[in-house]
C-alpha positions, 0 to 999 in steps of 0.5 A: 515470526510469521513468514510474509506472505507471497503471491505467484504470478508465471504464465509458464506452467514448470517454471511456475511450479518451479519457482514456487518450490525455491521459495519455499526452500528458502524458509523466508515466505510462505507462498499463498498464492499462484497461477499463470493468468491475471483472472486467477491471480486476482481471483486468489489474491482477495482470498490470501491477503499476500504481502508481496508480488511476484510476476511475469510480465509478459503474460501469453494470450493475457489482457494483462501483464505484470506491470498492470497487476502490479500498478493495481495491487500496490504491492512490494513486488519482485518482478521475474522476467526475460523482458524487464529492460524494455519496462525498466521505465514503468518498473522505476515509475512504479517504485517512485508513484507509490513509494513501493519496494520494486526489485526485479530478476531477468530471466534466464537467472542462476539459482543461486542469484534468484535466492539471493535476490529473493533475500535482501527483496524479502528482509526489505520488506519486512523490515519497512513492515516493521516500521509502519508505525508513527509515534504522535503527541495527544493531549495528555500524552507523548509519543503514542506508538500507532499503527499507520494502518488504524489511522482513517484522516486528519482534519484541521482542528477548527474549534481551537480556533485558525491560530492552532496548529493542532489536527483531530486524527480519526481511527477504525479503532479507536475515538479521535484524539487532538494532535498537538502541534502538528503541522500537514507539511511535516507529515513525511517527518513523522513517517506519513508517507505521501502517497499513502495519505493524500490530500483532499482539501487544504483542511484533511488528510486522509488514509488511501486505504480508507478511502470507500467510495468517491461521489463524483456527483457531489465530490465528497470521499466516503470514509468510516471512522470508529466513534465507540465501541462496537460503533462506527459512522461514514464521515463524508470529506470534501473534496477541492476541485485542485485535487478531484483528480489524484482522487479519482487515479487511487480509486480507479 
């Protein structure tokens, strides 16, 4: 099994080196990126494809802090800082608003406490990662196991009439299907996170990670969906007035 990929941001070079070694010594993770400032960190994150973050909060002389980074990247995060207490409301908001796994450990800390916290954090991240599948009923097949990451968007299936509770579902890697008797109001019960699949219109739900562009003039978003082997197409979906602020927020 591959190890969880993590990235570390710590403005103290000695503490960064020490923390990196402690993480490697646990044998639980692969440290794929590390930096002492936000600019370098964000550049390295683009290439590393990290699964989780270990962030200091106060970064001396930096234009950003660890919370800014966490809100920007929206990945599971363990804050390792001497200033967790004064930032607790923002830490809790991050966890609540984006449905993220968020831990914090206050400096200074004992090595044993660090290892215990890291172990709990990694175990929870891995458990949630394994659960990133949903089971859906299509036309002729039931309980199809589908990766959340492969789902682009869901439409109301108007072709079958206003009384139909069926939906069209579009993917990154296979042709669209018809969801049988699927209610938008019960998406969370099926395993869809409300922060991951946002409402842009009463008839559309979209995976925020698949939004390529939001045109603020036409109020349409663009997504790319699979249509046949080796072929995809761009779909432009309307954003109703009530949901435009939400789309702007997730695309900023």
